Steps between C-alpha positions, in 0.01 A plus 500: 500500500577558136716267284463607135784538236498594140800467263561531139776332315611246244483122554848361546407149390200321351226434767506149647148347542471216745201329667465401863399151596138608493533651145504868604726707252787689629740704289834635598692777328721785568511873390790737456401837642717813453534736788368845456826671606869447380773349726704783671841368404440357150219723383326204351155366601509165686246219425330294762395140399172408677350150531129472441254222526149504359237236589193345326363688204724789534806263480355324193454855338866588569626173360285540182560861408848593647845401406856601580541871416125578534417814692264428786332693779468270803259597787484296819644454845855452626562156658801390697586123484748296699648167409806275556736452203666171420797577720275562799534872494189705587406732209249779460357661200243771407257458212186651357182303513329642205126575512494687155750492201454766229678539160756777555525590134347424155602215289668742271706645785601164625609385154736796472650445842531136544576413144311167486144560631238280343195495713160515332327783673436850359518837663212536749281814500642802694385510864533132546865513629616303192284215580538379854353189623321442820263202569228441389611492133159578353498861627646691212770519240840388606701579192331264253319580186527876485686691231486880460427622148838531296426851386223722621140443522314249281344649186189276493317693766204726380403827666128486629275795478315635806199303389433229770352267239867421378621375840569126506346459847 
């Protein structure tokens, strides 16, 4: 059986990082996801608000690099949970248990859309889905430390002749 879900949307609130009794990190957040098609009556697109939970290092990553208004791509599995509320009523909810969370846009895009974005990562190289994170953390760039040149290629490069003696290796 297959249970895999991928959604892209903006965080509706700042992620909430907590720890279990044994110290395991768990972060809860929700994303607002626009539907692909407009409502028949109103002609406007509706938005779904989807609860997500990320565990361990993925949860710590979300807590550190995302905030309200950040665009995120969440990949994981759909989980149904049941509980009893304070009035004794049985309740049920669906949430995404995130395996991977990726930056959905560059810092520049987030700044223009959310108005108050101040995280400290730079745009990641293309082909890296904007810097997604999946444990282990030491397996590549996840959005930090890379900045594309501001204008064209750097001018301090020198052209090498076909002579192999000039090669640096």
